[in-house]
C-alpha positions in Angstrom: 111.0 78.3 129.7 114.4 76.5 130.8 117.4 78.7 131.1 116.2 81.3 128.7 115.2 78.8 125.9 111.4 78.2 125.0 111.2 74.0 124.5 108.5 73.6 122.0 106.2 70.4 121.8 106.7 69.6 118.0 104.3 66.3 118.5 100.9 67.0 119.1 100.2 66.1 122.6 103.6 65.4 123.5 106.4 67.6 125.3 109.0 66.9 123.7 111.7 68.6 121.2 111.6 65.8 118.4 110.7 66.9 115.1 107.8 64.6 114.0 106.1 67.0 111.5 107.4 69.0 108.5 105.8 72.2 109.1 105.1 74.5 111.9 101.7 76.7 111.3 101.3 80.4 112.7 98.6 83.0 112.1 100.2 86.0 110.2 99.9 89.5 111.2 99.6 91.6 108.1 100.2 94.8 110.0 103.5 96.2 109.1 104.5 99.2 110.8 107.7 100.5 112.9 105.8 99.3 116.3 104.4 96.1 115.0 106.1 93.2 117.4 107.7 90.5 116.0 109.0 87.2 117.1 113.0 86.8 116.4 113.8 83.3 116.9 116.6 81.1 116.6 116.2 77.3 115.6 118.8 75.5 117.8 120.1 71.9 117.8 120.3 69.7 120.8 123.9 71.2 121.8 122.6 74.9 121.3 124.2 75.5 117.6 122.2 77.8 115.7 120.5 76.2 112.5 118.5 78.8 111.5 117.0 82.2 112.3 113.6 83.6 111.6 111.7 86.6 112.2 107.7 85.4 112.7 105.3 88.0 112.0 103.0 85.9 114.4 99.4 87.6 115.0 98.5 89.0 118.8 94.9 87.5 118.3 96.1 83.7 117.3 93.7 84.5 114.2 95.6 86.7 111.7 94.7 87.5 108.0 96.4 84.2 106.8 98.2 81.1 107.7 102.0 81.2 107.4 104.3 78.0 107.3 107.6 77.6 108.8 109.3 74.6 106.9 110.9 72.3 109.5 111.7 69.6 106.9 115.3 69.9 107.2 115.2 68.8 110.9 112.9 65.9 110.5 113.7 63.4 113.4 116.1 65.7 115.2 115.9 67.1 118.3 115.5 71.1 118.2 115.0 74.2 120.5 113.6 77.4 119.7 115.2 80.0 121.3 113.5 83.5 121.5 116.0 86.2 120.8 113.7 89.2 120.6 109.7 89.9 120.7 106.6 88.9 122.4 107.3 85.2 123.3 103.9 84.5 124.6 102.9 84.3 121.0 104.6 81.4 120.1 102.1 79.2 121.9 100.4 79.8 118.5 103.0 77.6 116.5 101.1 74.2 115.4 102.7 71.3 114.2 101.3 69.8 110.7 101.8 67.5 108.2 101.0 70.1 105.3 101.5 73.1 104.4 98.9 76.2 105.4 98.7 77.8 102.2 95.1 79.1 101.4 92.8 76.7 99.1 92.7 77.7 95.5 96.4 78.7 95.3 97.3 80.8 92.1 93.5 80.8 91.3 92.7 83.5 93.8 90.1 86.1 92.4 93.1 89.1 92.9 96.0 86.9 91.4 97.1 88.3 88.2 97.1 85.8 85.8 100.3 86.3 83.1 102.4 87.8 85.5 104.6 85.7 88.0 104.0 86.2 91.4 105.0 84.2 94.7 102.9 81.6 96.4 102.5 83.7 99.3 104.3 86.6 101.2 106.2 89.6 99.6 108.2 89.6 96.5 110.7 91.9 95.0 113.9 91.9 93.2 114.4 89.3 90.4 118.0 87.8 91.1 120.2 85.0 89.9 118.4 84.9 86.5 120.2 82.5 84.2 119.2 80.1 81.3 120.6 76.6 80.9 119.8 73.3 79.2 116.5 74.8 77.7 115.3 76.1 81.4 115.0 79.4 82.4 115.8 80.1 85.8 114.5 82.8 88.1 115.4 83.6 91.7 114.1 86.5 93.4 113.7 88.0 96.8 111.1 86.6 99.0 109.7 87.4 102.5 107.7 84.3 102.9 105.8 85.7 106.2 104.4 89.1 105.3 102.1 90.8 103.1 103.9 94.3 103.9 107.2 95.5 103.0 109.8 93.7 104.6 112.4 96.2 105.2 111.0 96.5 108.5 112.0 93.6 109.8 111.2 90.4 107.9 112.8 87.4 107.0 114.2 87.5 103.3 115.2 84.6 101.2 115.7 83.6 97.5 112.6 82.0 96.1 113.2 80.1 93.1 111.1 79.3 89.9 111.8 77.5 86.7 110.2 77.7 83.3 111.0 75.8 79.7 108.8 78.4 78.0 109.4 81.8 79.7 105.9 81.9 80.2 104.8 79.1 82.3 106.6 78.9 86.0 107.0 76.5 88.4 107.9 77.7 91.9 110.4 75.4 94.0 110.1 77.5 97.3 113.0 79.3 99.1 116.2 77.8 98.3 118.5 80.2 99.6 118.5 81.1 103.0 121.1 83.6 105.2 123.6 81.7 107.5 122.4 81.1 111.1 122.2 84.6 113.0 121.2 86.6 109.9 117.8 87.4 109.2 118.0 88.5 105.0 119.6 87.9 101.8 119.3 91.0 99.3 120.2 91.8 95.7 122.7 89.6 93.7 122.8 87.8 90.5 123.7 84.4 89.0 126.0 82.6 86.5 126.7 79.7 84.6 130.1 78.5 84.9 130.3 76.8 81.3 133.9 76.0 81.7 134.2 75.5 85.7 136.3 78.3 86.5 135.1 78.1 90.1 136.1 74.4 90.7 132.0 73.7 91.3 131.9 71.5 88.2 131.0 72.8 84.5 127.7 74.2 83.9 127.1 75.1 88.0 124.8 77.6 88.8 126.3 80.1 91.2 124.4 82.9 92.8 126.4 85.7 94.1 124.8 87.9 97.0 126.4 90.1 99.6 125.7 89.0 103.1 127.1 87.5 106.4 129.1 84.5 107.2 130.8 82.9 109.9 133.9 84.0 108.4 132.6 87.9 107.9 130.9 89.7 105.5 131.2 89.9 101.6 130.1 88.5 98.4 128.5 85.2 99.2 128.5 82.2 96.4 125.6 79.5 96.7 126.1 77.0 94.1 123.7 74.6 92.4 124.6 71.5 90.5 121.4 69.5 90.0 118.9 72.4 89.2 117.5 72.0 92.5 119.5 72.9 95.7 121.7 75.9 96.3 124.2 75.3 99.1 126.7 78.2 100.5 130.4 77.9 99.3 132.3 76.6 102.4 135.0 79.4 101.9 132.6 82.2 102.0 132.7 85.1 102.0 134.6 86.7 98.9 135.5 89.8 97.9 135.2 91.3 101.7 138.6 92.9 101.8 139.0 94.5 98.4 138.5 98.1 97.5 135.4 99.7 96.7 133.1 96.8 96.2 129.5 97.5 97.1 126.2 96.0 97.1 123.6 94.4 94.6 126.3 92.6 92.7 125.5 91.8 89.0 128.5 89.4 87.8 128.7 88.2 84.1 131.3 86.6 82.0 133.6 88.6 79.7 134.7 86.6 76.9 137.1 88.9 75.2 139.3 89.0 78.8 138.1 85.4 80.1 137.2 87.0 83.3 133.9 87.3 85.3 133.2 90.9 85.7 131.4 91.9 89.0 129.7 95.5 88.9 128.2 96.9 92.3 126.5 99.8 93.7 128.0 102.2 96.2 127.9 105.7 97.2 131.4 107.4 96.8 132.1 111.4 97.3 128.4 111.6 98.3 127.6 110.3 94.6 125.8 107.0 93.4 128.6 104.9 91.5 129.1 101.5 90.1 132.3 99.6 90.9 134.2 97.0 88.6 135.9 94.1 89.7 137.3 91.2 87.8 138.1 87.4 88.7 139.2 84.4 86.8 137.3 81.9 89.2 134.5 84.1 91.0 136.7 83.8 94.2 140.1 85.9 93.7 138.9 89.8 92.9 140.7 92.8 91.5 139.3 96.1 91.6 139.1 97.8 88.0 137.7 100.9 88.4 134.6 103.3 89.4 132.0 105.0 87.2 130.1 108.1 89.0 126.6 108.7 89.0 124.6 111.5 90.6 124.6 112.9 93.9 123.1 110.6 96.4 122.3 113.1 99.1 118.7 113.3 98.4 118.3 109.6 98.1 116.1 110.4 95.2 115.4 107.2 93.3 115.6 109.4 90.0 119.2 109.7 90.7 121.4 108.1 87.9 123.1 104.9 89.0 120.7 104.5 92.2 120.9 100.7 93.2 120.8 97.1 91.4 123.2 97.8 88.3 122.9 95.9 85.4 125.9 95.6 82.5 125.2 94.0 79.1 126.5 94.2 75.5 123.8 94.3 73.0 123.2 94.0 69.4 122.5 97.4 67.5 119.5 96.9 65.5 120.1 96.4 61.6 124.0 96.4 62.1 126.7 93.9 62.8 128.4 96.3 65.9 127.3 96.0 69.4 127.8 98.3 72.3 127.4 98.2 76.1 124.8 99.2 78.3 124.7 99.8 81.9 121.6 100.6 84.0 120.4 100.9 87.3 117.2 100.0 89.3 115.2 102.8 88.1 114.8 104.2 84.5 118.3 105.5 83.4 120.9 103.9 81.7 124.0 104.9 79.6 125.4 103.5 76.2 129.2 103.1 75.6 131.9 100.8 75.7 133.6 98.3 78.1 136.9 96.7 77.8 136.7 94.5 80.8 138.5 97.4 82.8 136.5 100.4 82.3 133.2 101.4 81.3 133.4 104.6 79.0 130.2 106.1 77.9 129.8 107.8 74.5 129.4 111.5 74.4 125.9 112.9 75.3 124.7 108.7 76.0 124.3 109.3 79.8 121.1 109.6 82.2 118.6 107.9 79.0 115.4 107.1 80.0 114.5 103.7 79.2 110.8 104.4 80.5 108.4 107.5 79.8 109.3 110.1 82.3 107.0 110.4 85.3 107.3 111.0 88.9 106.5 107.1 89.5 107.8 104.4 88.4 106.2 100.9 87.6 109.2 98.8 87.0 112.3 98.7 89.6 115.2 96.4 89.9 114.9 94.6 86.5 117.7 92.0 85.8 118.9 90.3 82.6 119.2 86.5 82.1 122.7 85.4 81.6 123.9 82.7 78.7 121.1 83.1 76.9 121.4 82.0 73.1 121.4 83.5 70.1 122.9 86.8 71.5 119.5 87.9 73.2 119.3 90.1 76.2 116.0 88.7 77.9 115.0 91.1 81.3 112.4 91.1 83.8 111.7 93.5 85.9 109.9 94.1 89.5 106.5 95.2 88.6 106.0 97.1 91.8 101.9 96.4 91.9 100.9 95.6 95.1 97.7 93.9 94.7 95.0 92.9 97.3 96.3 90.0 98.4 95.9 89.4 101.5 98.5 86.6 101.5 100.9 87.6 98.6 102.2 90.7 97.0 103.8 92.2 94.4 104.5 90.6 90.7 107.3 90.6 87.9 106.7 92.5 85.0 106.4 91.0 81.5 109.8 89.5 80.3 111.1 91.9 77.6 114.0 91.6 74.8 116.5 94.5 75.3 118.2 95.6 72.4 119.8 99.2 70.8 118.3 101.3 67.8 120.1 103.8 66.2 118.0 106.8 66.2 118.6 110.6 65.1 119.2 111.5 68.7 122.1 108.7 69.1 121.9 105.0 70.1 119.0 104.6 72.4 117.6 101.3 74.4 114.5 99.5 73.1 112.3 96.9 75.1 110.0 94.6 73.4 107.9 91.8 75.3 109.4 88.3 74.3 108.1 86.3 71.6 107.2 83.5 73.8 104.2 85.6 75.2 102.4 84.8 72.2 102.0 81.3 73.2 99.3 82.8 75.7 97.1 84.0 72.7 93.8 82.0 72.7 92.6 82.2 69.0 93.2 84.8 66.4 92.9 88.7 66.8 89.5 90.2 66.7 88.2 94.1 66.4 87.4 95.5 69.4 83.7 95.2 69.2 84.2 91.5 68.6 86.0 91.1 71.6 84.9 89.0 74.8 87.5 88.4 77.4 89.3 88.9 80.7 93.0 89.0 79.9 93.7 91.1 76.4 96.8 91.6 74.2 95.8 94.3 72.1 96.9 97.0 69.2 95.7 100.4 68.4 97.4 101.6 65.2 96.4 105.0 64.4 97.6 107.5 61.5 97.0 110.7 63.1 97.4 114.3 62.5 97.8 116.9 65.3 94.2 116.9 66.1 93.6 113.4 66.9 91.9 112.5 69.9 92.0 108.3 70.8 89.8 107.0 73.4 90.2 103.1 74.3 87.7 101.6 76.7 89.3 98.4 77.9 87.0 96.4 80.2 86.2 100.0 82.0 89.6 100.9 81.8 90.0 104.4 80.0 92.9 105.4 78.0 93.4 108.5 76.2 95.9 109.7 73.7 96.1 113.5 72.9 98.3 114.0 69.7 98.6 117.6 70.0 100.1 117.2 73.5 101.8 113.9 72.8 100.1 112.4 76.0 98.9 109.1 77.0 96.7 109.2 80.1 95.3 106.4 82.2 94.2 105.8 86.0 94.9 109.4 87.1 98.3 109.3 85.4 99.6 111.4 82.2 103.1 110.5 80.6 104.7 111.9 77.4 104.5 109.2 74.7 105.4 110.6 71.0 104.0 110.0 67.8 106.2 108.3 65.4 106.4 108.9 61.8 102.8 110.7 62.5 102.0 107.3 64.0 100.4 105.9 67.6 101.3 102.3 67.4 100.5 101.2 70.8 100.6 97.5 72.3 99.2 96.8 75.5 98.7 93.7 77.8 95.9 93.9 80.5 95.6 91.6 83.5 93.1 91.5 86.6 95.0 95.0 87.3 97.4 97.0 85.5 98.3 98.2 82.0 101.6 97.4 80.5 102.3 99.7 77.3 104.8 99.4 74.6 105.3 101.3 71.3 105.9 99.4 67.9 109.6 100.7 67.8 110.2 99.7 71.4 111.7 103.3 72.4 108.7 103.8 74.7 107.4 101.7 77.3 105.0 102.5 80.3 102.9 100.5 83.0 99.7 102.2 84.4 99.7 100.3 87.8 96.3 102.2 88.8 94.5 100.4 86.1 91.8 98.2 87.4 89.6 96.6 85.1 85.7 96.0 86.1 85.6 92.4 86.8 81.9 91.9 85.1 83.1 93.9 82.1 84.7 91.7 79.2 84.8 94.4 76.5 86.9 96.8 74.6 85.6 99.6 72.6 87.6 102.8 70.7 87.2 106.0 69.5 89.2 107.9 67.4 88.7 111.5 66.0 90.5 113.4 63.6 92.7 110.4 62.6 93.6 109.6 58.9 92.9 105.8 59.5 92.5 103.6 62.8 92.6 99.8 63.5 92.0 98.6 66.8 92.4 94.6 67.5 92.9 92.2 70.4 93.6 88.9 71.4 92.2 87.0 74.6 95.0 85.4 76.7 95.1 82.3 78.5 96.5 82.1 82.2 99.9 81.0 82.8 98.5 79.3 86.0 97.6 75.7 85.0 
């Protein structure tokens, strides 16, 4: 220890400060409680300037549950000093230079890895962020805590991971491409846009991500810019929107073509209510406050409160019509339908606090976001699937990508969710009756013309799903939800991965995921029973893994 700075030997057997190996490995402590000690470390240059700040949950026993990797490639050949800011400094002795990452063998082929849902290589993942489509490529950024298996909100480093896909099904992960400024430890929710007309001056077609955070010049909305599809660099003029009236967090930014301006909708609390603030800008830098849309009271901090966190805003097609309408949503299941003129969102009468998921006390999806710049007017949406899994070196997944649209019903306009057509590429062969099915990963249909006395039971690899037509209740894994018959029919489409069962109705009006569904690993069979029905058909496809 010299002047409070810990000098790290970064080359095996040498006492020095030149980074000669690209990675530092350390044993990860999975336990994540308020009393768990973590090492807060600043990576400093030779002159003492902070290059990066990180929180490392280094296991006290030197063994841990898995091996974490601190990427040092940005400073290869440079002099660095690791300064302990807070925490048990004696654990830094477990840092080990390496030529290779410490990721476990068989990455993405572990027995607990879901096979057709995106998940991070290692660490904890939550909100999807910065979702855009450009030049035939789907780009998914996501909040990522690469050094923890448990919740990162008890003091862990949190970045934006980055994955791309050409088909919206198979994903390639590119690591953590957005990191907070030195002296800061996390980036939270935000969104991304494609600046087709170069309004911000970074180049036509630049991919620009917008996130609230801290910078050397203050706090506000930070812009991270990508012009090559690979690297994201912070705008030197950061932050933006820091001095403007009524700006909140979790900014969702879209291009509003009629007024030729960018619109940012952010979440905040005003007068004890959850609200969404609207701002406009011609260039993503100079912003004007437009209006505020009020939701429910915030005092209980109930996640069922209307407009709680992670706002969404999109203009959606109405099925079978030429007309469109605007939809705002929040992190949970609630949304509103109305009009938006680039200044004010006005909900239609009786079109607020609508529910896009079946009613339950537990939400399977959260913080969903729609891709920007998608052709053909599609609104493609991906939610965070709050399915923890068994890791032990990775946690959480994304839900299935879904097309959002509006349909006119007797009650008014309602949001529909439909699994994207691209998922059909995972079908391995043709659909077969349940009794002929043998496989691990399943997409299936239960099509039943029901009576008020109908009872349907599905056994999906040991996962039992029951439907009571008289009560219009669907149950699975100890959870029961309302699932209406529509025109006297139960048309249930489902997807069964190694854990979790996602269900959709043919109309798209009904959607739920039973996170507690756990199929038996040795059981590859499906069966069904239907009592007091007019007709019934049960078919399924075997699916292929997205991990090649």
